[in-house]
PyMOL Python script that loads the backbone (N, CA, C, O; Angstrom):
from pymol import cmd

cmd.read_pdbstr("""\
ATOM      1  N   MET A   1       1.365  32.272  91.749  1.00  0.00           N
ATOM      2  CA  MET A   1       0.820  32.388  93.085  1.00  0.00           C
ATOM      3  C   MET A   1       1.979  32.610  94.055  1.00  0.00           C
ATOM      4  O   MET A   1       2.939  31.839  94.050  1.00  0.00           O
ATOM      5  N   PRO A   2       1.906  33.632  94.873  1.00  0.00           N
ATOM      6  CA  PRO A   2       3.022  33.919  95.774  1.00  0.00           C
ATOM      7  C   PRO A   2       3.161  32.864  96.881  1.00  0.00           C
ATOM      8  O   PRO A   2       2.175  32.313  97.373  1.00  0.00           O
ATOM      9  N   GLN A   3       4.379  32.612  97.241  1.00  0.00           N
ATOM     10  CA  GLN A   3       4.662  31.655  98.308  1.00  0.00           C
ATOM     11  C   GLN A   3       4.636  32.379  99.655  1.00  0.00           C
ATOM     12  O   GLN A   3       5.070  33.527  99.747  1.00  0.00           O
ATOM     13  N   PRO A   4       4.133  31.721 100.696  1.00  0.00           N
ATOM     14  CA  PRO A   4       4.157  32.362 102.014  1.00  0.00           C
ATOM     15  C   PRO A   4       5.596  32.491 102.513  1.00  0.00           C
ATOM     16  O   PRO A   4       6.426  31.607 102.303  1.00  0.00           O
ATOM     17  N   SER A   5       5.865  33.597 103.167  1.00  0.00           N
ATOM     18  CA  SER A   5       7.218  33.787 103.702  1.00  0.00           C
ATOM     19  C   SER A   5       7.299  33.134 105.071  1.00  0.00           C
ATOM     20  O   SER A   5       6.374  33.234 105.877  1.00  0.00           O
ATOM     21  N   HIS A   6       8.411  32.467 105.323  1.00  0.00           N
ATOM     22  CA  HIS A   6       8.620  31.791 106.586  1.00  0.00           C
ATOM     23  C   HIS A   6       9.257  32.745 107.591  1.00  0.00           C
ATOM     24  O   HIS A   6       9.938  33.700 107.219  1.00  0.00           O
ATOM     25  N   ALA A   7       9.030  32.475 108.833  1.00  0.00           N
ATOM     26  CA  ALA A   7       9.656  33.288 109.873  1.00  0.00           C
ATOM     27  C   ALA A   7      11.165  33.132 109.805  1.00  0.00           C
ATOM     28  O   ALA A   7      11.673  32.044 109.532  1.00  0.00           O
ATOM     29  N   GLN A   8      11.873  34.212 110.051  1.00  0.00           N
ATOM     30  CA  GLN A   8      13.317  34.152 109.994  1.00  0.00           C
ATOM     31  C   GLN A   8      13.851  33.395 111.199  1.00  0.00           C
ATOM     32  O   GLN A   8      13.405  33.599 112.328  1.00  0.00           O
ATOM     33  N   ILE A   9      14.803  32.527 110.943  1.00  0.00           N
ATOM     34  CA  ILE A   9      15.433  31.784 112.021  1.00  0.00           C
ATOM     35  C   ILE A   9      16.466  32.682 112.668  1.00  0.00           C
ATOM     36  O   ILE A   9      17.277  33.303 111.981  1.00  0.00           O
ATOM     37  N   ARG A  10      16.438  32.749 113.967  1.00  0.00           N
ATOM     38  CA  ARG A  10      17.356  33.610 114.698  1.00  0.00           C
ATOM     39  C   ARG A  10      18.481  32.764 115.270  1.00  0.00           C
ATOM     40  O   ARG A  10      18.558  32.564 116.482  1.00  0.00           O
ATOM     41  N   VAL A  11      19.341  32.274 114.415  1.00  0.00           N
ATOM     42  CA  VAL A  11      20.448  31.427 114.838  1.00  0.00           C
ATOM     43  C   VAL A  11      21.531  32.303 115.442  1.00  0.00           C
ATOM     44  O   VAL A  11      21.831  33.381 114.927  1.00  0.00           O
ATOM     45  N   CYS A  12      22.108  31.842 116.520  1.00  0.00           N
ATOM     46  CA  CYS A  12      23.169  32.577 117.208  1.00  0.00           C
ATOM     47  C   CYS A  12      24.387  32.728 116.292  1.00  0.00           C
ATOM     48  O   CYS A  12      24.853  31.731 115.740  1.00  0.00           O
ATOM     49  N   PRO A  13      24.912  33.935 116.115  1.00  0.00           N
ATOM     50  CA  PRO A  13      26.080  34.122 115.262  1.00  0.00           C
ATOM     51  C   PRO A  13      27.369  33.607 115.898  1.00  0.00           C
ATOM     52  O   PRO A  13      28.359  33.392 115.197  1.00  0.00           O
ATOM     53  N   GLY A  14      27.369  33.409 117.193  1.00  0.00           N
ATOM     54  CA  GLY A  14      28.571  32.932 117.873  1.00  0.00           C
ATOM     55  C   GLY A  14      28.823  31.445 117.706  1.00  0.00           C
ATOM     56  O   GLY A  14      29.973  31.012 117.638  1.00  0.00           O
ATOM     57  N   CYS A  15      27.753  30.656 117.640  1.00  0.00           N
ATOM     58  CA  CYS A  15      27.919  29.200 117.581  1.00  0.00           C
ATOM     59  C   CYS A  15      27.227  28.573 116.370  1.00  0.00           C
ATOM     60  O   CYS A  15      27.316  27.360 116.182  1.00  0.00           O
ATOM     61  N   ASP A  16      26.542  29.368 115.546  1.00  0.00           N
ATOM     62  CA  ASP A  16      25.804  28.889 114.372  1.00  0.00           C
ATOM     63  C   ASP A  16      24.777  27.823 114.724  1.00  0.00           C
ATOM     64  O   ASP A  16      24.509  26.935 113.914  1.00  0.00           O
ATOM     65  N   GLY A  17      24.201  27.895 115.910  1.00  0.00           N
ATOM     66  CA  GLY A  17      23.151  26.970 116.315  1.00  0.00           C
ATOM     67  C   GLY A  17      23.638  25.735 117.060  1.00  0.00           C
ATOM     68  O   GLY A  17      22.828  24.996 117.620  1.00  0.00           O
ATOM     69  N   PHE A  18      24.950  25.498 117.078  1.00  0.00           N
ATOM     70  CA  PHE A  18      25.507  24.369 117.826  1.00  0.00           C
ATOM     71  C   PHE A  18      25.948  24.905 119.181  1.00  0.00           C
ATOM     72  O   PHE A  18      27.119  25.230 119.377  1.00  0.00           O
ATOM     73  N   ALA A  19      25.006  24.995 120.113  1.00  0.00           N
ATOM     74  CA  ALA A  19      25.216  25.740 121.345  1.00  0.00           C
ATOM     75  C   ALA A  19      26.009  25.005 122.409  1.00  0.00           C
ATOM     76  O   ALA A  19      26.588  25.650 123.284  1.00  0.00           O
ATOM     77  N   SER A  20      26.058  23.702 122.370  1.00  0.00           N
ATOM     78  CA  SER A  20      26.777  22.928 123.377  1.00  0.00           C
ATOM     79  C   SER A  20      27.720  21.945 122.711  1.00  0.00           C
ATOM     80  O   SER A  20      27.437  21.411 121.639  1.00  0.00           O
ATOM     81  N   ALA A  21      28.844  21.721 123.366  1.00  0.00           N
ATOM     82  CA  ALA A  21      29.818  20.772 122.835  1.00  0.00           C
ATOM     83  C   ALA A  21      30.447  20.016 123.997  1.00  0.00           C
ATOM     84  O   ALA A  21      30.613  20.569 125.085  1.00  0.00           O
ATOM     85  N   ALA A  22      30.797  18.754 123.768  1.00  0.00           N
ATOM     86  CA  ALA A  22      31.506  17.963 124.775  1.00  0.00           C
ATOM     87  C   ALA A  22      32.994  18.036 124.456  1.00  0.00           C
ATOM     88  O   ALA A  22      33.419  17.716 123.346  1.00  0.00           O
ATOM     89  N   VAL A  23      33.771  18.458 125.435  1.00  0.00           N
ATOM     90  CA  VAL A  23      35.216  18.610 125.262  1.00  0.00           C
ATOM     91  C   VAL A  23      35.902  17.568 126.135  1.00  0.00           C
ATOM     92  O   VAL A  23      35.615  17.465 127.328  1.00  0.00           O
ATOM     93  N   THR A  24      36.808  16.795 125.541  1.00  0.00           N
ATOM     94  CA  THR A  24      37.517  15.780 126.306  1.00  0.00           C
ATOM     95  C   THR A  24      38.649  16.419 127.094  1.00  0.00           C
ATOM     96  O   THR A  24      39.282  17.371 126.636  1.00  0.00           O
ATOM     97  N   LEU A  25      38.891  15.895 128.260  1.00  0.00           N
ATOM     98  CA  LEU A  25      39.956  16.411 129.117  1.00  0.00           C
ATOM     99  C   LEU A  25      41.270  15.667 128.906  1.00  0.00           C
ATOM    100  O   LEU A  25      42.276  16.004 129.532  1.00  0.00           O
ATOM    101  N   GLY A  26      41.276  14.671 128.042  1.00  0.00           N
ATOM    102  CA  GLY A  26      42.499  13.979 127.686  1.00  0.00           C
ATOM    103  C   GLY A  26      42.796  12.721 128.479  1.00  0.00           C
ATOM    104  O   GLY A  26      43.815  12.078 128.227  1.00  0.00           O
ATOM    105  N   GLY A  27      41.973  12.353 129.402  1.00  0.00           N
ATOM    106  CA  GLY A  27      42.225  11.150 130.187  1.00  0.00           C
ATOM    107  C   GLY A  27      41.014  10.245 130.210  1.00  0.00           C
ATOM    108  O   GLY A  27      39.989  10.521 129.586  1.00  0.00           O
ATOM    109  N   ARG A  28      41.158   9.156 130.948  1.00  0.00           N
ATOM    110  CA  ARG A  28      40.047   8.215 131.098  1.00  0.00           C
ATOM    111  C   ARG A  28      39.818   7.948 132.582  1.00  0.00           C
ATOM    112  O   ARG A  28      40.741   8.046 133.390  1.00  0.00           O
ATOM    113  N   ASP A  29      38.576   7.609 132.931  1.00  0.00           N
ATOM    114  CA  ASP A  29      38.269   7.302 134.326  1.00  0.00           C
ATOM    115  C   ASP A  29      38.527   5.822 134.600  1.00  0.00           C
ATOM    116  O   ASP A  29      39.066   5.120 133.745  1.00  0.00           O
ATOM    117  N   ARG A  30      38.153   5.350 135.767  1.00  0.00           N
ATOM    118  CA  ARG A  30      38.420   3.960 136.170  1.00  0.00           C
ATOM    119  C   ARG A  30      37.715   2.934 135.296  1.00  0.00           C
ATOM    120  O   ARG A  30      38.193   1.810 135.139  1.00  0.00           O
ATOM    121  N   ASN A  31      36.566   3.323 134.720  1.00  0.00           N
ATOM    122  CA  ASN A  31      35.801   2.410 133.864  1.00  0.00           C
ATOM    123  C   ASN A  31      36.283   2.417 132.413  1.00  0.00           C
ATOM    124  O   ASN A  31      35.791   1.637 131.598  1.00  0.00           O
ATOM    125  N   GLY A  32      37.224   3.275 132.085  1.00  0.00           N
ATOM    126  CA  GLY A  32      37.732   3.355 130.725  1.00  0.00           C
ATOM    127  C   GLY A  32      37.027   4.378 129.856  1.00  0.00           C
ATOM    128  O   GLY A  32      37.334   4.490 128.669  1.00  0.00           O
ATOM    129  N   ASN A  33      36.085   5.129 130.418  1.00  0.00           N
ATOM    130  CA  ASN A  33      35.378   6.155 129.658  1.00  0.00           C
ATOM    131  C   ASN A  33      36.199   7.440 129.620  1.00  0.00           C
ATOM    132  O   ASN A  33      36.938   7.748 130.554  1.00  0.00           O
ATOM    133  N   ARG A  34      36.057   8.182 128.525  1.00  0.00           N
ATOM    134  CA  ARG A  34      36.758   9.461 128.432  1.00  0.00           C
ATOM    135  C   ARG A  34      36.140  10.463 129.395  1.00  0.00           C
ATOM    136  O   ARG A  34      34.923  10.501 129.578  1.00  0.00           O
ATOM    137  N   ARG A  35      36.984  11.264 129.998  1.00  0.00           N
ATOM    138  CA  ARG A  35      36.505  12.328 130.867  1.00  0.00           C
ATOM    139  C   ARG A  35      36.189  13.536 130.002  1.00  0.00           C
ATOM    140  O   ARG A  35      37.067  14.039 129.300  1.00  0.00           O
ATOM    141  N   THR A  36      34.945  14.012 130.041  1.00  0.00           N
ATOM    142  CA  THR A  36      34.520  15.146 129.228  1.00  0.00           C
ATOM    143  C   THR A  36      33.800  16.173 130.082  1.00  0.00           C
ATOM    144  O   THR A  36      33.297  15.867 131.163  1.00  0.00           O
ATOM    145  N   ILE A  37      33.761  17.397 129.575  1.00  0.00           N
ATOM    146  CA  ILE A  37      32.955  18.453 130.168  1.00  0.00           C
ATOM    147  C   ILE A  37      32.074  19.020 129.066  1.00  0.00           C
ATOM    148  O   ILE A  37      32.437  18.956 127.891  1.00  0.00           O
ATOM    149  N   THR A  38      30.932  19.569 129.426  1.00  0.00           N
ATOM    150  CA  THR A  38      30.034  20.191 128.464  1.00  0.00           C
ATOM    151  C   THR A  38      30.257  21.693 128.496  1.00  0.00           C
ATOM    152  O   THR A  38      30.238  22.313 129.559  1.00  0.00           O
ATOM    153  N   VAL A  39      30.468  22.271 127.321  1.00  0.00           N
ATOM    154  CA  VAL A  39      30.727  23.702 127.194  1.00  0.00           C
ATOM    155  C   VAL A  39      29.560  24.318 126.431  1.00  0.00           C
ATOM    156  O   VAL A  39      29.128  23.786 125.409  1.00  0.00           O
ATOM    157  N   HIS A  40      29.047  25.454 126.939  1.00  0.00           N
ATOM    158  CA  HIS A  40      27.933  26.156 126.307  1.00  0.00           C
ATOM    159  C   HIS A  40      28.426  27.460 125.692  1.00  0.00           C
ATOM    160  O   HIS A  40      29.390  28.058 126.169  1.00  0.00           O
ATOM    161  N   CYS A  41      27.755  27.891 124.633  1.00  0.00           N
ATOM    162  CA  CYS A  41      28.067  29.153 123.968  1.00  0.00           C
ATOM    163  C   CYS A  41      27.813  30.309 124.935  1.00  0.00           C
ATOM    164  O   CYS A  41      26.790  30.338 125.618  1.00  0.00           O
ATOM    165  N   ARG A  42      28.736  31.248 124.989  1.00  0.00           N
ATOM    166  CA  ARG A  42      28.580  32.396 125.895  1.00  0.00           C
ATOM    167  C   ARG A  42      27.554  33.399 125.376  1.00  0.00           C
ATOM    168  O   ARG A  42      26.902  34.082 126.166  1.00  0.00           O
ATOM    169  N   THR A  43      27.407  33.493 124.064  1.00  0.00           N
ATOM    170  CA  THR A  43      26.499  34.479 123.490  1.00  0.00           C
ATOM    171  C   THR A  43      25.040  34.129 123.748  1.00  0.00           C
ATOM    172  O   THR A  43      24.260  34.984 124.165  1.00  0.00           O
ATOM    173  N   CYS A  44      24.666  32.871 123.501  1.00  0.00           N
ATOM    174  CA  CYS A  44      23.256  32.467 123.626  1.00  0.00           C
ATOM    175  C   CYS A  44      22.977  31.646 124.880  1.00  0.00           C
ATOM    176  O   CYS A  44      21.838  31.230 125.091  1.00  0.00           O
ATOM    177  N   GLN A  45      23.968  31.406 125.705  1.00  0.00           N
ATOM    178  CA  GLN A  45      23.818  30.648 126.946  1.00  0.00           C
ATOM    179  C   GLN A  45      23.336  29.217 126.705  1.00  0.00           C
ATOM    180  O   GLN A  45      22.621  28.656 127.535  1.00  0.00           O
ATOM    181  N   GLY A  46      23.725  28.625 125.572  1.00  0.00           N
ATOM    182  CA  GLY A  46      23.411  27.228 125.305  1.00  0.00           C
ATOM    183  C   GLY A  46      22.080  26.951 124.654  1.00  0.00           C
ATOM    184  O   GLY A  46      21.647  25.799 124.624  1.00  0.00           O
ATOM    185  N   THR A  47      21.402  27.976 124.122  1.00  0.00           N
ATOM    186  CA  THR A  47      20.109  27.737 123.478  1.00  0.00           C
ATOM    187  C   THR A  47      20.222  27.595 121.965  1.00  0.00           C
ATOM    188  O   THR A  47      19.390  26.921 121.357  1.00  0.00           O
ATOM    189  N   GLY A  48      21.222  28.206 121.339  1.00  0.00           N
ATOM    190  CA  GLY A  48      21.391  28.134 119.891  1.00  0.00           C
ATOM    191  C   GLY A  48      20.664  29.216 119.119  1.00  0.00           C
ATOM    192  O   GLY A  48      20.900  29.394 117.924  1.00  0.00           O
ATOM    193  N   THR A  49      19.775  29.946 119.798  1.00  0.00           N
ATOM    194  CA  THR A  49      19.042  31.039 119.151  1.00  0.00           C
ATOM    195  C   THR A  49      19.130  32.282 120.027  1.00  0.00           C
ATOM    196  O   THR A  49      19.483  32.213 121.204  1.00  0.00           O
ATOM    197  N   LEU A  50      18.804  33.405 119.428  1.00  0.00           N
ATOM    198  CA  LEU A  50      18.781  34.673 120.151  1.00  0.00           C
ATOM    199  C   LEU A  50      17.476  35.397 119.885  1.00  0.00           C
ATOM    200  O   LEU A  50      16.912  35.263 118.799  1.00  0.00           O
ATOM    201  N   PRO A  51      16.980  36.164 120.849  1.00  0.00           N
ATOM    202  CA  PRO A  51      15.855  37.051 120.547  1.00  0.00           C
ATOM    203  C   PRO A  51      16.297  38.087 119.507  1.00  0.00           C
ATOM    204  O   PRO A  51      17.491  38.363 119.393  1.00  0.00           O
ATOM    205  N   VAL A  52      15.376  38.654 118.759  1.00  0.00           N
ATOM    206  CA  VAL A  52      15.710  39.582 117.686  1.00  0.00           C
ATOM    207  C   VAL A  52      16.528  40.757 118.213  1.00  0.00           C
ATOM    208  O   VAL A  52      17.473  41.186 117.552  1.00  0.00           O
ATOM    209  N   ARG A  53      16.196  41.276 119.365  1.00  0.00           N
ATOM    210  CA  ARG A  53      16.903  42.429 119.919  1.00  0.00           C
ATOM    211  C   ARG A  53      18.379  42.102 120.154  1.00  0.00           C
ATOM    212  O   ARG A  53      19.242  42.912 119.817  1.00  0.00           O
ATOM    213  N   GLN A  54      18.686  40.945 120.717  1.00  0.00           N
ATOM    214  CA  GLN A  54      20.070  40.563 120.956  1.00  0.00           C
ATOM    215  C   GLN A  54      20.785  40.238 119.660  1.00  0.00           C
ATOM    216  O   GLN A  54      21.990  40.467 119.557  1.00  0.00           O
ATOM    217  N   LEU A  55      20.083  39.711 118.664  1.00  0.00           N
ATOM    218  CA  LEU A  55      20.699  39.371 117.391  1.00  0.00           C
ATOM    219  C   LEU A  55      21.167  40.625 116.669  1.00  0.00           C
ATOM    220  O   LEU A  55      22.219  40.617 116.029  1.00  0.00           O
ATOM    221  N   VAL A  56      20.398  41.697 116.765  1.00  0.00           N
ATOM    222  CA  VAL A  56      20.783  42.953 116.121  1.00  0.00           C
ATOM    223  C   VAL A  56      22.054  43.496 116.753  1.00  0.00           C
ATOM    224  O   VAL A  56      22.948  43.944 116.035  1.00  0.00           O
ATOM    225  N   THR A  57      22.158  43.470 118.070  1.00  0.00           N
ATOM    226  CA  THR A  57      23.346  44.013 118.720  1.00  0.00           C
ATOM    227  C   THR A  57      24.547  43.093 118.553  1.00  0.00           C
ATOM    228  O   THR A  57      25.680  43.575 118.539  1.00  0.00           O
ATOM    229  N   ALA A  58      24.341  41.790 118.426  1.00  0.00           N
ATOM    230  CA  ALA A  58      25.460  40.866 118.296  1.00  0.00           C
ATOM    231  C   ALA A  58      26.078  40.925 116.896  1.00  0.00           C
ATOM    232  O   ALA A  58      27.296  40.815 116.756  1.00  0.00           O
ATOM    233  N   THR A  59      25.263  41.095 115.876  1.00  0.00           N
ATOM    234  CA  THR A  59      25.791  41.111 114.514  1.00  0.00           C
ATOM    235  C   THR A  59      26.071  42.508 113.995  1.00  0.00           C
ATOM    236  O   THR A  59      26.861  42.673 113.066  1.00  0.00           O
ATOM    237  N   GLY A  60      25.442  43.508 114.572  1.00  0.00           N
ATOM    238  CA  GLY A  60      25.651  44.882 114.134  1.00  0.00           C
ATOM    239  C   GLY A  60      24.844  45.255 112.917  1.00  0.00           C
ATOM    240  O   GLY A  60      25.051  46.339 112.371  1.00  0.00           O
ATOM    241  N   SER A  61      23.929  44.409 112.459  1.00  0.00           N
ATOM    242  CA  SER A  61      23.091  44.715 111.310  1.00  0.00           C
ATOM    243  C   SER A  61      21.630  44.588 111.700  1.00  0.00           C
ATOM    244  O   SER A  61      21.291  43.965 112.706  1.00  0.00           O
ATOM    245  N   GLU A  62      20.771  45.189 110.890  1.00  0.00           N
ATOM    246  CA  GLU A  62      19.348  45.128 111.190  1.00  0.00           C
ATOM    247  C   GLU A  62      18.745  43.798 110.808  1.00  0.00           C
ATOM    248  O   GLU A  62      19.132  43.195 109.807  1.00  0.00           O
ATOM    249  N   VAL A  63      17.796  43.339 111.608  1.00  0.00           N
ATOM    250  CA  VAL A  63      17.063  42.112 111.323  1.00  0.00           C
ATOM    251  C   VAL A  63      15.586  42.461 111.342  1.00  0.00           C
ATOM    252  O   VAL A  63      15.097  43.064 112.298  1.00  0.00           O
ATOM    253  N   THR A  64      14.876  42.086 110.291  1.00  0.00           N
ATOM    254  CA  THR A  64      13.441  42.334 110.257  1.00  0.00           C
ATOM    255  C   THR A  64      12.711  41.057 110.623  1.00  0.00           C
ATOM    256  O   THR A  64      13.023  39.985 110.105  1.00  0.00           O
ATOM    257  N   ALA A  65      11.755  41.169 111.501  1.00  0.00           N
ATOM    258  CA  ALA A  65      11.021  39.983 111.939  1.00  0.00           C
ATOM    259  C   ALA A  65       9.607  40.004 111.421  1.00  0.00           C
ATOM    260  O   ALA A  65       8.837  39.082 111.691  1.00  0.00           O
TER     261      ALA A  65
END
""", "prot")
cmd.dss("prot")
cmd.show_as("cartoon", "prot")
cmd.util.cbc("prot")
cmd.orient("prot")
C-alpha cells in the first residue's frame, strides 16, 4: 500500500531553520546579566522558512511543491 507523500518543508538555506540567535556583547549590566542582542537571518527575515519561489532563487535548483 503506498504511503502518502508529505508536503516538502521549505527550510531556509541560509540559516537551516534557526532564524534567530542571541549574541552576547561581552559584558554584563548592573544586575549581573549578560548583555545580548537578537540577530535574525537576512535571507528569511527571521521566519526560518521561505516561500517556494524564493527558495528556488536562493538555492539555484528547482523545488517541486
